[in-house]
C-alpha positions in Angstrom: 85.5 -14.0 -196.9 87.7 -14.7 -199.9 86.8 -12.8 -203.1 87.7 -14.1 -206.5 87.0 -11.7 -209.4 86.6 -13.0 -213.0 86.2 -11.3 -216.4 82.6 -12.5 -216.9 79.8 -14.8 -215.9 81.1 -17.7 -217.9 84.4 -17.6 -216.1 82.6 -17.6 -212.8 80.8 -20.8 -213.9 84.0 -22.4 -215.1 85.6 -21.8 -211.7 82.5 -23.0 -209.8 82.3 -26.3 -211.7 85.9 -27.0 -210.9 85.2 -26.4 -207.3 82.2 -28.7 -207.2 83.9 -31.4 -209.1 86.9 -31.3 -206.9 84.8 -31.5 -203.8 83.0 -34.6 -205.2 86.2 -36.3 -206.2 87.6 -35.7 -202.7 84.4 -37.1 -201.1 82.1 -39.0 -203.6 79.4 -39.0 -200.8 79.4 -35.2 -200.6 76.3 -33.5 -199.1 75.8 -30.6 -201.5 73.5 -27.6 -201.0 72.1 -26.1 -204.2 70.4 -22.8 -205.1 68.0 -21.8 -207.9 67.7 -18.6 -209.9 69.4 -17.3 -213.0 73.0 -17.2 -211.7 73.6 -20.9 -211.2 72.2 -21.9 -214.7 75.7 -21.7 -216.3 77.1 -23.8 -213.5 74.4 -26.4 -214.0 75.0 -26.5 -217.7 78.7 -27.3 -217.0 77.9 -29.9 -214.4 75.7 -31.7 -216.9 78.4 -31.5 -219.5 81.1 -32.8 -217.1 78.9 -35.6 -215.9 78.2 -36.7 -219.5 81.9 -36.6 -220.2 82.7 -38.8 -217.1 84.5 -36.0 -215.3 82.2 -36.0 -212.3 79.7 -38.5 -210.8 76.7 -37.7 -208.7 75.9 -41.3 -208.0 76.7 -41.1 -204.3 76.1 -37.4 -203.7 73.2 -36.2 -201.5 71.7 -32.8 -202.3 69.5 -30.4 -200.4 67.9 -27.4 -202.1 67.6 -24.2 -200.2 64.0 -23.2 -200.7 60.6 -23.6 -202.3 57.4 -21.6 -202.9 54.4 -22.1 -200.6 51.2 -23.4 -202.1 52.6 -25.4 -205.0 54.1 -28.9 -205.1 57.0 -30.3 -207.1 54.8 -31.1 -210.1 54.0 -27.4 -210.7 56.1 -26.0 -213.5 56.9 -22.9 -211.5 58.2 -24.8 -208.5 61.9 -24.9 -207.7 61.8 -28.7 -207.8 60.7 -28.5 -211.4 63.4 -26.0 -212.0 66.0 -28.4 -210.7 64.6 -31.2 -212.9 64.8 -29.0 -216.0 68.2 -27.6 -215.4 70.2 -30.3 -213.6 68.7 -33.5 -212.3 66.6 -34.5 -215.3 69.6 -33.9 -217.6 72.1 -36.2 -215.8 72.8 -39.7 -217.0 72.6 -40.8 -213.3 70.8 -38.8 -210.7 72.3 -38.0 -207.3 72.0 -40.8 -204.7 69.5 -38.8 -202.6 67.7 -35.5 -203.6 66.0 -33.5 -200.9 63.5 -30.7 -201.3 61.1 -28.7 -199.1 57.5 -29.4 -200.1 55.6 -26.1 -200.4 52.4 -28.0 -200.9 52.6 -29.9 -197.6 49.3 -30.0 -195.6 51.3 -29.1 -192.4 54.0 -26.6 -193.2 55.4 -26.5 -189.7 55.8 -30.2 -189.7 57.5 -30.0 -193.1 60.0 -27.5 -191.9 60.8 -29.6 -188.9 61.2 -32.7 -191.2 63.7 -30.9 -193.4 65.8 -29.7 -190.5 65.9 -33.2 -189.1 66.9 -34.6 -192.6 69.7 -32.0 -192.7 70.9 -33.1 -189.2 70.7 -36.8 -190.2 72.9 -36.1 -193.2 75.5 -34.4 -191.0 74.9 -30.9 -192.4 75.9 -29.4 -195.7 79.5 -30.0 -196.7 79.5 -27.6 -199.7 76.8 -25.0 -200.1 76.4 -23.2 -203.4 74.7 -19.9 -203.0 73.2 -17.1 -205.1 72.8 -13.5 -204.0 69.5 -11.6 -204.2 69.8 -8.0 -205.3 68.5 -7.0 -201.9 71.1 -9.2 -200.2 68.9 -12.2 -199.4 70.4 -15.7 -199.2 68.1 -18.6 -200.0 64.8 -16.9 -199.1 66.2 -15.3 -195.9 64.9 -11.9 -196.7 66.2 -8.6 -195.1 64.4 -7.6 -191.9 64.8 -6.8 -188.2 65.8 -10.4 -187.4 66.8 -13.6 -189.1 65.5 -17.1 -188.4 68.2 -19.7 -187.7 65.9 -22.7 -188.5 64.0 -23.6 -191.7 61.0 -21.3 -191.7 58.1 -19.7 -193.7 58.8 -16.3 -195.1 56.8 -13.6 -196.9 58.7 -12.6 -200.0 59.6 -9.0 -200.8 58.1 -7.5 -204.0 61.6 -7.4 -205.7 62.1 -11.1 -204.9 58.8 -12.0 -206.5 59.6 -9.9 -209.6 63.0 -11.6 -209.9 61.2 -15.0 -210.0 58.6 -13.9 -212.6 60.3 -15.9 -215.4 59.1 -19.1 -213.6 55.5 -18.0 -214.0 55.4 -16.8 -217.7 56.9 -13.4 -216.8 53.9 -12.5 -214.5 55.2 -11.5 -211.1 51.6 -11.4 -209.8 51.5 -15.2 -210.2 54.6 -15.7 -208.0 53.5 -17.0 -204.6 53.7 -14.5 -201.8 55.3 -16.9 -199.4 58.1 -19.5 -199.4 59.8 -22.0 -197.3 63.6 -21.7 -196.8 66.4 -23.2 -194.8 67.5 -20.8 -192.0 70.8 -19.1 -191.7 72.1 -21.8 -189.3 72.2 -24.4 -192.0 74.0 -22.0 -194.3 76.5 -20.8 -191.7 77.2 -24.3 -190.5 78.1 -25.6 -194.0 81.7 -26.7 -194.1 82.3 -24.5 -197.1 80.1 -21.9 -198.8 80.5 -20.7 -202.4 78.6 -17.6 -203.3 78.1 -16.9 -207.1 77.2 -13.3 -208.1 77.2 -11.9 -211.6 75.9 -8.8 -213.3 75.8 -5.1 -212.7 72.6 -5.2 -210.7 74.2 -7.4 -208.0 77.2 -5.1 -207.6 75.8 -3.1 -204.6 74.8 -6.2 -202.8 78.2 -7.8 -203.4 80.0 -4.6 -202.1 77.8 -4.6 -198.9 78.2 -8.4 -198.4 82.0 -8.2 -198.5 82.8 -4.8 -197.1 79.6 -3.6 -195.3 78.4 -3.8 -191.8 77.0 -7.1 -190.4 73.3 -6.6 -190.5 70.1 -8.6 -190.7 69.0 -6.0 -193.3 71.5 -7.7 -195.7 71.5 -11.4 -194.7 74.4 -12.2 -197.0 76.7 -10.0 -194.8 76.7 -12.8 -192.2 78.9 -14.8 -194.6 81.7 -12.5 -193.3 81.6 -14.7 -190.2 81.7 -18.0 -192.1 84.7 -20.2 -191.5 85.3 -21.0 -195.2 83.3 -18.8 -197.6 84.3 -17.6 -201.0 82.6 -15.2 -203.4 83.1 -15.8 -207.1 82.0 -12.6 -208.9 82.4 -11.1 -212.3 84.2 -7.8 -212.9 
């Protein structure tokens, strides 16, 4: 894994927007994997600014988001779909050609997971996957545990993960759903390129373990050591 260290979080976002824009210019029909959380917010602000300035176009881009909470649909303000509308898609002059989300409110969640994996396959897989890093080393909602699922799956969220998402539910971690849907490690590891963004002192232990630690299911991000083209953009 390549590691690029920057002075601060703004510099990480500046580097990331250049990477995403360059990938879209190289392939205007890029299949782009996107995360949620606090870390990518600076990147999304810059992507909006660049799109408004005509420096990047999403008009032919296909996007896939990594995960969604179980029990809520995209109209719920706490959903990751609503997050993406607030912070990226709804702010663009022209939306991506095709936007894909898991539906946490689907009546048949097993069928929904299968649908999403098939949609990923039909798209040819992710070409550029942007990732955030959980403080416990999770990627998407692939939480630490004795094993990792390769396919999209339903997962019970760790307490720390729910606390980290409390901002989406008026700061009340008790309102954060206990389960989520997430793409599996296969989709992440099969992405042509993966770009991990990690900033802040609280992420430092997970970054160190991801880059230099043992390969372990108890820190899912460590598997990026095996990725054919992964880079970590981190602040000092």
